[in-house]
DRENDO-1510 file (C-alpha; in Angstrom, 1 decimal, always signed):
<recs>
REC; n; res; u; v; w
REC; 1; MET; -5.0; -4.8; +34.5 .
REC; 2; ALA; -3.8; -7.4; +31.7 .
REC; 3; LYS; -0.8; -6.6; +29.4 .
REC; 4; CYS; +0.3; -7.2; +25.8 .
REC; 5; GLN; +3.6; -6.8; +23.8 .
REC; 6; ALA; +4.3; -4.6; +21.0 .
REC; 7; TRP; +7.5; -3.6; +19.0 .
REC; 8; VAL; +8.3; +0.0; +19.3 .
REC; 9; LEU; +10.4; +1.9; +16.9 .
REC; 10; THR; +12.4; +4.1; +19.3 .
REC; 11; ALA; +14.6; +6.0; +16.9 .
REC; 12; PRO; +16.0; +5.1; +13.3 .
REC; 13; GLY; +17.6; +1.7; +13.2 .
REC; 14; LYS; +16.3; +1.1; +16.8 .
REC; 15; MET; +13.4; -1.1; +18.1 .
REC; 16; SER; +12.4; -2.7; +21.2 .
REC; 17; LEU; +9.8; -5.2; +22.4 .
REC; 18; GLU; +7.9; -3.5; +25.2 .
REC; 19; ASP; +4.8; -4.4; +27.4 .
REC; 20; PHE; +1.6; -2.4; +27.3 .
REC; 21; LYS; -1.5; -2.2; +29.5 .
REC; 22; ILE; -4.5; -3.4; +27.8 .
REC; 23; PRO; -6.8; -0.6; +28.5 .
REC; 24; GLU; -10.6; -0.5; +29.6 .
REC; 25; LEU; -12.6; +0.3; +26.6 .
REC; 26; ALA; -14.6; +3.5; +26.3 .
REC; 27; GLU; -18.1; +2.9; +24.9 .
REC; 28; ASP; -17.5; +4.1; +21.6 .
REC; 29; THR; -14.1; +2.2; +20.9 .
REC; 30; ALA; -13.2; -1.4; +20.1 .
REC; 31; LEU; -10.2; -3.9; +20.8 .
REC; 32; LEU; -8.8; -5.7; +18.0 .
REC; 33; LYS; -6.7; -8.8; +18.4 .
REC; 34; VAL; -4.2; -8.6; +15.7 .
REC; 35; GLU; -4.2; -11.7; +13.7 .
REC; 36; ALA; -1.3; -10.7; +11.0 .
REC; 37; THR; +0.3; -7.5; +9.8 .
REC; 38; GLY; +2.0; -7.1; +6.5 .
REC; 39; ILE; +5.5; -5.4; +6.5 .
REC; 40; CYS; +5.3; -2.4; +4.1 .
REC; 41; GLY; +8.4; -1.4; +2.3 .
REC; 42; THR; +7.8; +2.0; +3.8 .
REC; 43; ASP; +8.1; +0.6; +7.4 .
REC; 44; LYS; +11.6; -0.6; +6.7 .
REC; 45; HIS; +12.3; +2.9; +5.0 .
REC; 46; VAL; +11.2; +4.4; +8.0 .
REC; 47; TYR; +13.1; +2.2; +10.3 .
REC; 48; ILE; +16.6; +2.9; +8.5 .
REC; 49; GLY; +15.8; +6.7; +8.6 .
REC; 50; HIS; +14.3; +7.8; +5.3 .
REC; 51; SER; +11.5; +9.7; +6.9 .
REC; 52; PRO; +12.6; +12.5; +9.2 .
REC; 53; THR; +9.0; +13.3; +10.2 .
REC; 54; SER; +8.2; +9.7; +11.7 .
REC; 55; PRO; +6.5; +10.2; +15.0 .
REC; 56; PHE; +9.1; +8.2; +17.2 .
REC; 57; PRO; +8.7; +6.4; +19.4 .
REC; 58; PHE; +5.7; +4.5; +17.8 .
REC; 59; ILE; +4.4; +1.1; +17.0 .
REC; 60; ALA; +4.6; +0.7; +13.3 .
REC; 61; GLY; +2.5; -1.7; +11.0 .
REC; 62; HIS; -0.5; -0.4; +9.0 .
REC; 63; GLU; -1.2; -3.5; +6.8 .
REC; 64; ILE; -3.6; -5.1; +9.6 .
REC; 65; VAL; -6.1; -8.0; +9.8 .
REC; 66; GLY; -7.6; -8.9; +13.1 .
REC; 67; THR; -10.5; -10.1; +15.1 .
REC; 68; ILE; -12.6; -7.9; +17.3 .
REC; 69; GLU; -12.0; -9.0; +20.9 .
REC; 70; LYS; -14.1; -6.4; +22.7 .
REC; 71; LEU; -16.7; -4.0; +21.5 .
REC; 72; GLY; -17.8; -0.7; +23.2 .
REC; 73; ARG; -21.6; -0.4; +23.7 .
REC; 74; LYS; -21.7; +2.4; +21.0 .
REC; 75; ALA; -18.8; +1.4; +18.9 .
REC; 76; ASN; -21.1; +0.5; +15.9 .
REC; 77; GLU; -22.4; +4.1; +16.0 .
REC; 78; SER; -19.1; +5.7; +16.1 .
REC; 79; MET; -17.3; +3.8; +13.7 .
REC; 80; THR; -17.4; +3.6; +9.9 .
REC; 81; ILE; -18.3; -0.1; +8.9 .
REC; 82; PHE; -18.8; -0.6; +5.4 .
REC; 83; ASN; -20.4; -4.1; +5.4 .
REC; 84; GLY; -22.7; -4.4; +8.3 .
REC; 85; PRO; -22.6; -3.9; +12.3 .
REC; 86; LEU; -19.7; -5.4; +14.2 .
REC; 87; LYS; -19.8; -8.2; +16.7 .
REC; 88; THR; -17.0; -9.6; +18.9 .
REC; 89; GLY; -15.1; -12.4; +17.0 .
REC; 90; ASP; -15.6; -10.5; +13.4 .
REC; 91; ARG; -12.6; -10.9; +11.3 .
REC; 92; VAL; -11.7; -7.6; +9.8 .
REC; 93; ALA; -9.3; -5.3; +7.8 .
REC; 94; LEU; -8.5; -1.9; +9.7 .
REC; 95; ALA; -7.8; +0.9; +7.2 .
REC; 96; PRO; -4.9; +2.9; +8.6 .
REC; 97; GLY; -6.5; +6.4; +8.4 .
REC; 98; GLY; -9.1; +7.4; +11.2 .
REC; 99; LYS; -11.6; +10.0; +11.6 .
REC; 100; VAL; -11.0; +13.4; +9.6 .
REC; 101; CYS; -11.9; +16.6; +11.2 .
REC; 102; GLY; -14.3; +18.0; +8.6 .
REC; 103; ARG; -13.2; +21.5; +9.2 .
REC; 104; CYS; -9.7; +21.9; +7.6 .
REC; 105; TYR; -9.1; +23.4; +4.1 .
REC; 106; TYR; -8.7; +19.6; +2.7 .
REC; 107; CYS; -11.8; +18.3; +4.3 .
REC; 108; LEU; -14.1; +21.3; +3.1 .
REC; 109; ASN; -12.5; +21.6; -0.3 .
REC; 110; MET; -11.2; +18.2; -1.2 .
REC; 111; PRO; -13.2; +15.6; +1.0 .
REC; 112; GLN; -12.5; +13.0; -1.5 .
REC; 113; ARG; -9.0; +12.9; -0.4 .
REC; 114; PRO; -9.2; +12.2; +3.4 .
REC; 115; PRO; -5.3; +11.5; +3.7 .
REC; 116; PHE; -4.9; +15.2; +3.2 .
REC; 117; CYS; -6.8; +16.0; +6.6 .
REC; 118; LEU; -4.6; +18.2; +8.9 .
REC; 119; ASN; -6.3; +16.9; +12.0 .
REC; 120; ARG; -7.2; +13.2; +11.7 .
REC; 121; ASN; -7.6; +11.6; +15.1 .
REC; 122; ILE; -5.4; +8.8; +14.4 .
REC; 123; VAL; -3.3; +7.0; +11.6 .
REC; 124; TYR; -2.8; +3.5; +12.5 .
REC; 125; GLY; +0.9; +2.6; +12.3 .
REC; 126; PHE; +2.1; +6.1; +12.4 .
REC; 127; THR; +1.0; +7.6; +15.7 .
REC; 128; SER; +3.4; +7.9; +18.9 .
REC; 129; THR; +2.9; +5.7; +21.7 .
REC; 130; THR; +3.2; +9.0; +24.0 .
REC; 131; ARG; -0.4; +9.2; +23.3 .
REC; 132; GLU; -2.1; +6.7; +25.6 .
REC; 133; PRO; -2.8; +3.8; +25.6 .
REC; 134; GLY; +0.0; +3.6; +22.8 .
REC; 135; LEU; -1.5; +0.6; +21.0 .
REC; 136; TRP; -1.7; +2.5; +17.6 .
REC; 137; GLY; +0.0; +0.0; +15.5 .
REC; 138; GLY; -0.1; -3.5; +13.8 .
REC; 139; TYR; +3.3; -4.9; +15.3 .
REC; 140; ALA; +1.5; -5.7; +18.6 .
REC; 141; GLU; -0.8; -8.3; +19.9 .
REC; 142; TYR; -3.7; -5.7; +20.3 .
REC; 143; ILE; -4.9; -2.4; +18.9 .
REC; 144; TYR; -7.0; +0.1; +20.6 .
REC; 145; VAL; -9.6; +1.3; +17.8 .
REC; 146; LEU; -10.9; +4.8; +18.0 .
REC; 147; PRO; -14.2; +6.4; +17.1 .
REC; 148; GLY; -14.5; +7.2; +13.3 .
REC; 149; SER; -12.2; +4.1; +12.3 .
REC; 150; ASN; -12.7; +2.5; +9.2 .
REC; 151; ILE; -13.5; -1.1; +9.4 .
REC; 152; PHE; -14.1; -3.8; +6.6 .
REC; 153; LYS; -15.4; -7.3; +7.4 .
REC; 154; VAL; -13.2; -10.0; +5.6 .
REC; 155; PRO; -15.3; -12.2; +3.4 .
REC; 156; ALA; -16.0; -15.6; +5.0 .
REC; 157; GLY; -13.6; -18.3; +4.2 .
REC; 158; MET; -10.9; -15.8; +2.6 .
REC; 159; SER; -7.4; -17.0; +3.3 .
REC; 160; LEU; -5.1; -15.0; +5.5 .
REC; 161; GLU; -2.7; -14.8; +2.6 .
REC; 162; ARG; -5.5; -12.9; +0.6 .
REC; 163; ALA; -7.0; -10.8; +3.5 .
REC; 164; ILE; -3.4; -9.5; +4.5 .
REC; 165; LEU; -3.0; -7.9; +0.9 .
REC; 166; THR; -6.0; -5.7; +1.3 .
REC; 167; GLU; -4.1; -2.6; +2.3 .
REC; 168; PRO; -1.2; -2.9; -0.4 .
REC; 169; LEU; -3.9; -3.8; -2.9 .
REC; 170; SER; -5.8; -0.6; -2.1 .
REC; 171; THR; -2.5; +1.3; -2.7 .
REC; 172; ALA; -2.2; -0.3; -5.9 .
REC; 173; ILE; -5.8; +0.1; -7.2 .
REC; 174; ARG; -5.6; +3.9; -6.2 .
REC; 175; ALA; -2.4; +4.1; -8.4 .
REC; 176; VAL; -4.1; +2.7; -11.2 .
REC; 177; GLU; -7.3; +4.7; -10.8 .
REC; 178; ARG; -5.0; +8.0; -10.9 .
REC; 179; ALA; -4.1; +6.8; -14.4 .
REC; 180; TYR; -7.6; +6.9; -15.6 .
REC; 181; SER; -7.5; +10.7; -15.1 .
REC; 182; PRO; -9.1; +13.0; -16.7 .
REC; 183; GLY; -11.5; +10.0; -17.7 .
REC; 184; GLU; -11.1; +10.2; -21.3 .
REC; 185; PRO; -9.5; +7.0; -22.3 .
REC; 186; PHE; -11.4; +6.7; -25.4 .
REC; 187; MET; -9.6; +10.0; -26.6 .
REC; 188; GLY; -6.1; +8.6; -26.0 .
REC; 189; HIS; -5.8; +10.2; -22.5 .
REC; 190; GLY; -4.7; +7.8; -19.7 .
REC; 191; TYR; -5.8; +4.4; -18.8 .
REC; 192; GLY; -8.6; +2.4; -20.1 .
REC; 193; VAL; -9.5; -1.2; -21.1 .
REC; 194; GLY; -6.9; -2.3; -23.7 .
REC; 195; ARG; -4.4; +0.2; -22.9 .
REC; 196; SER; -0.6; -0.6; -22.6 .
REC; 197; ALA; +0.9; -0.1; -19.2 .
REC; 198; MET; +4.3; -0.6; -17.7 .
REC; 199; VAL; +5.2; -1.1; -14.0 .
REC; 200; LEU; +8.6; -0.3; -12.7 .
REC; 201; GLY; +9.5; -2.5; -9.7 .
REC; 202; ALA; +7.8; -5.9; -8.9 .
REC; 203; GLY; +8.1; -5.5; -5.2 .
REC; 204; PRO; +4.8; -6.2; -3.4 .
REC; 205; ILE; +3.1; -2.8; -4.6 .
REC; 206; GLY; +4.3; -3.3; -8.2 .
REC; 207; LEU; +2.9; -6.9; -8.0 .
REC; 208; MET; -0.4; -5.5; -6.7 .
REC; 209; VAL; -0.4; -2.9; -9.4 .
REC; 210; VAL; +0.3; -5.6; -12.1 .
REC; 211; ALA; -2.7; -7.7; -10.6 .
REC; 212; ALA; -5.0; -4.7; -10.7 .
REC; 213; LEU; -4.2; -3.7; -14.2 .
REC; 214; ARG; -4.9; -7.3; -15.2 .
REC; 215; TYR; -8.2; -7.4; -13.5 .
REC; 216; SER; -9.2; -4.0; -14.8 .
REC; 217; GLY; -8.8; -5.0; -18.6 .
REC; 218; ALA; -5.2; -3.8; -19.6 .
REC; 219; GLY; -4.3; -4.8; -22.9 .
REC; 220; LEU; -0.5; -5.1; -22.5 .
REC; 221; ILE; +1.3; -5.1; -19.2 .
REC; 222; ILE; +5.0; -4.6; -19.0 .
REC; 223; ALA; +6.9; -5.3; -15.6 .
REC; 224; GLN; +10.4; -4.4; -14.9 .
REC; 225; ASP; +12.6; -5.3; -12.2 .
REC; 226; LEU; +16.3; -6.3; -11.2 .
REC; 227; PHE; +15.4; -9.8; -10.0 .
REC; 228; ALA; +14.2; -12.6; -12.0 .
REC; 229; GLU; +12.3; -13.9; -9.1 .
REC; 230; LYS; +10.3; -11.0; -8.8 .
REC; 231; LEU; +9.8; -10.9; -12.5 .
REC; 232; ASN; +8.5; -14.5; -12.5 .
REC; 233; MET; +5.9; -13.3; -9.8 .
REC; 234; ALA; +4.7; -10.4; -12.0 .
REC; 235; LYS; +4.3; -12.9; -14.9 .
REC; 236; MET; +2.3; -15.2; -12.5 .
REC; 237; LEU; -0.1; -12.3; -11.8 .
REC; 238; GLY; -0.7; -11.4; -15.5 .
REC; 239; ALA; +2.5; -9.4; -17.0 .
REC; 240; ASP; +2.7; -10.1; -20.7 .
REC; 241; MET; +6.6; -8.8; -21.0 .
REC; 242; LEU; +9.1; -8.9; -18.7 .
REC; 243; ILE; +12.4; -6.5; -18.7 .
REC; 244; ASP; +15.6; -7.0; -16.8 .
REC; 245; GLY; +16.3; -3.7; -15.3 .
REC; 246; ARG; +20.2; -4.5; -15.2 .
REC; 247; SER; +20.4; -4.6; -18.9 .
REC; 248; PRO; +21.6; -1.4; -20.8 .
REC; 249; MET; +18.7; +1.4; -21.1 .
REC; 250; GLU; +19.0; +1.4; -24.8 .
REC; 251; GLU; +18.1; -2.1; -24.9 .
REC; 252; ARG; +15.3; -2.0; -22.7 .
REC; 253; LEU; +13.8; +1.1; -24.5 .
REC; 254; LYS; +14.0; -0.8; -27.9 .
REC; 255; LYS; +12.3; -3.8; -26.5 .
REC; 256; VAL; +9.5; -1.6; -25.1 .
REC; 257; ARG; +9.0; +0.3; -28.1 .
REC; 258; GLU; +8.9; -2.8; -30.3 .
REC; 259; VAL; +5.7; -4.0; -28.6 .
REC; 260; THR; +4.1; -0.4; -28.2 .
REC; 261; SER; +4.0; +0.8; -31.9 .
REC; 262; GLY; +7.4; +2.3; -31.5 .
REC; 263; VAL; +6.2; +5.0; -29.0 .
REC; 264; GLY; +6.3; +3.7; -25.5 .
REC; 265; PRO; +3.5; +2.6; -23.0 .
REC; 266; ASP; +0.3; +4.8; -22.5 .
REC; 267; VAL; +0.9; +4.6; -18.7 .
REC; 268; ILE; +3.9; +4.1; -16.6 .
REC; 269; ILE; +3.5; +3.3; -12.8 .
REC; 270; GLU; +6.8; +3.7; -10.7 .
REC; 271; ALA; +6.4; +1.3; -7.9 .
REC; 272; ALA; +10.2; +0.7; -7.3 .
REC; 273; GLY; +10.6; +3.5; -4.6 .
REC; 274; ALA; +14.0; +4.2; -6.2 .
REC; 275; PRO; +14.6; +7.7; -7.7 .
REC; 276; ARG; +16.4; +6.6; -10.6 .
REC; 277; ALA; +13.4; +4.5; -11.8 .
REC; 278; PHE; +11.5; +7.9; -12.0 .
REC; 279; THR; +14.0; +9.0; -14.5 .
REC; 280; GLU; +13.5; +6.0; -16.3 .
REC; 281; ALA; +9.7; +6.3; -16.3 .
REC; 282; LEU; +10.3; +9.7; -18.1 .
REC; 283; ASP; +12.2; +7.8; -20.8 .
REC; 284; PHE; +9.8; +4.9; -21.2 .
REC; 285; VAL; +6.4; +6.7; -21.5 .
REC; 286; ARG; +5.2; +7.8; -24.8 .
REC; 287; ARG; +4.2; +11.3; -25.8 .
REC; 288; GLY; +0.9; +12.4; -24.5 .
REC; 289; GLY; +1.1; +9.4; -21.9 .
REC; 290; LYS; +0.8; +9.2; -18.1 .
REC; 291; LEU; +3.2; +8.9; -15.4 .
REC; 292; ILE; +2.2; +7.6; -11.9 .
REC; 293; GLU; +4.5; +8.0; -8.9 .
REC; 294; VAL; +3.5; +5.5; -6.3 .
REC; 295; GLY; +6.9; +4.2; -5.0 .
REC; 296; ASN; +8.5; +6.8; -3.2 .
REC; 297; PHE; +6.4; +7.1; +0.0 .
REC; 298; THR; +9.7; +8.1; +2.0 .
REC; 299; ASN; +12.4; +10.4; +1.0 .
REC; 300; ASN; +14.7; +8.0; -0.8 .
REC; 301; GLY; +16.9; +11.0; -2.3 .
REC; 302; PRO; +17.0; +13.0; -5.4 .
REC; 303; THR; +17.5; +12.1; -9.1 .
REC; 304; ASP; +18.3; +14.0; -12.2 .
REC; 305; ILE; +15.5; +14.8; -14.7 .
REC; 306; ILE; +15.3; +16.9; -17.8 .
REC; 307; PRO; +12.3; +19.1; -17.5 .
REC; 308; PHE; +12.3; +19.4; -21.4 .
REC; 309; TYR; +11.1; +15.8; -21.7 .
REC; 310; ILE; +8.1; +16.6; -19.4 .
REC; 311; CYS; +7.0; +19.6; -21.7 .
REC; 312; ASN; +8.0; +18.0; -25.2 .
REC; 313; LYS; +6.1; +14.7; -24.3 .
REC; 314; ASP; +3.1; +16.9; -22.9 .
REC; 315; LEU; +3.1; +14.4; -20.0 .
REC; 316; ASP; +0.6; +14.0; -17.3 .
REC; 317; ILE; +2.3; +13.1; -13.9 .
REC; 318; HIS; +0.2; +12.2; -10.9 .
REC; 319; GLY; +1.4; +11.5; -7.4 .
REC; 320; SER; -0.3; +8.6; -5.6 .
REC; 321; TRP; -0.3; +9.3; -1.8 .
REC; 322; GLY; -2.7; +6.9; +0.2 .
REC; 323; TYR; -6.5; +6.3; -0.5 .
REC; 324; PRO; -9.9; +6.9; +0.5 .
REC; 325; ALA; -10.8; +4.1; +3.0 .
REC; 326; LEU; -13.5; +3.0; +0.7 .
REC; 327; VAL; -10.8; +1.7; -1.7 .
REC; 328; PHE; -10.6; -1.2; +0.9 .
REC; 329; LYS; -14.2; -2.4; -0.4 .
REC; 330; ASP; -13.0; -2.6; -3.8 .
REC; 331; ALA; -9.8; -4.4; -3.0 .
REC; 332; LEU; -11.8; -7.0; -0.9 .
REC; 333; SER; -14.1; -7.5; -4.0 .
REC; 334; MET; -11.3; -8.1; -6.1 .
REC; 335; LEU; -9.6; -10.6; -3.5 .
REC; 336; GLU; -12.7; -12.3; -3.2 .
REC; 337; ARG; -13.4; -12.6; -7.2 .
REC; 338; THR; -10.0; -12.7; -9.0 .
REC; 339; ALA; -8.6; -16.1; -10.3 .
REC; 340; LEU; -5.1; -14.6; -10.2 .
REC; 341; PRO; -3.2; -16.4; -7.6 .
REC; 342; VAL; -2.3; -13.2; -5.6 .
REC; 343; GLU; -2.0; -15.2; -2.4 .
REC; 344; LYS; +1.5; -16.4; -3.6 .
REC; 345; VAL; +2.8; -13.0; -3.4 .
REC; 346; VAL; +3.0; -13.7; +0.4 .
REC; 347; THR; +6.4; -15.6; +0.6 .
REC; 348; HIS; +7.6; -15.3; +4.3 .
REC; 349; THR; +5.7; -15.3; +7.6 .
REC; 350; PHE; +7.4; -14.7; +10.9 .
REC; 351; PRO; +5.9; -14.7; +14.6 .
REC; 352; LEU; +5.8; -11.3; +16.1 .
REC; 353; LYS; +8.8; -12.1; +18.4 .
REC; 354; GLU; +11.0; -12.2; +15.2 .
REC; 355; LEU; +9.9; -8.7; +13.6 .
REC; 356; PRO; +13.7; -7.6; +13.5 .
REC; 357; LYS; +14.6; -10.6; +11.4 .
REC; 358; ALA; +11.4; -10.2; +9.3 .
REC; 359; PHE; +12.7; -6.7; +8.6 .
REC; 360; GLU; +15.9; -8.0; +7.3 .
REC; 361; VAL; +14.2; -10.1; +4.7 .
REC; 362; VAL; +11.9; -7.5; +3.3 .
REC; 363; GLY; +13.3; -6.2; -0.2 .
REC; 364; THR; +15.5; -9.2; -0.8 .
REC; 365; ARG; +15.7; -10.9; -4.0 .
REC; 366; ASP; +13.4; -13.7; -3.1 .
REC; 367; ALA; +11.0; -11.9; -1.0 .
REC; 368; GLY; +7.6; -10.9; -1.8 .
REC; 369; LYS; +5.0; -9.7; +0.9 .
REC; 370; VAL; +6.6; -10.6; +4.2 .
REC; 371; VAL; +4.0; -10.9; +7.1 .
REC; 372; VAL; +4.1; -11.0; +10.8 .
REC; 373; ALA; +1.4; -13.2; +12.2 .
REC; 374; LEU; +0.4; -13.9; +15.9 .
</recs>
């Protein structure tokens, strides 16, 4: 039986390159040859020990683009394929979440939020290798694709640098869509065309949020980060005003309020993944505004807040955890149509064998999206 290689996270701070058998396909499965996998900041946080529930040992990597190597006879019937039947050789983006159970509390009462399912059959990039055949993540040469998986064909001619942004852009679109709630922007509630928005953190997710805000019609976009290199990328993707997060808070508040009628932005989206940034978000947002927390996908520690601010400002605070797989369709549509140079967010590409080196680059001042490509 043929073999392939994959990086296994064996414990916090430890990973090893291991051999796996390439399994024979069941008739309702597929084999995906990985072309590239983006490194999410969450993966690095998990690696350094910020997620005690991580299923060690496991193959991480959930921002996946690849080609269909083999296709079971009934795979097209068993999987959710949003733009036509699959055939071998098709280039696809694989959504991380697999088939929901349809029976648990969340499936029955909140089917629009599939990440809440208590019994999903797989989560690519977050499933233990103790479950055979173990090829469940993107830091591998192949992935075994189960029934109920959500697969999206990549538009013909789309560059890898754009296609690999499908998953992080989906995360960003979901965060922006959370700001629309309760769906009354004309009443001054939440986000809508012409509204002001501020993004804290210009890492890959923050940059995708900036792009999604610009694409969806924001009137004013303010971006804050600690590094000028990342702020320059935010400007490239449509940010109107840049804020140096290292300057005193009083100066930053003054600058932001000067361009927002003296009150602060309508919407704040926290994408830095730093607990302190959430505290700052409470300060920046206007009364009656919205705060979307999308940066802290792992437990990065506590921060001090003053609950009075939430009450006095009459704030709506929304968490944004994952997305329905259908958002991939919107992300690919945007990537296909937008003139924004989103592909420039991809700043570093490493071969699979250099994954540990790639992890070291993630989060550094000149790094945007770091990608592992086979």
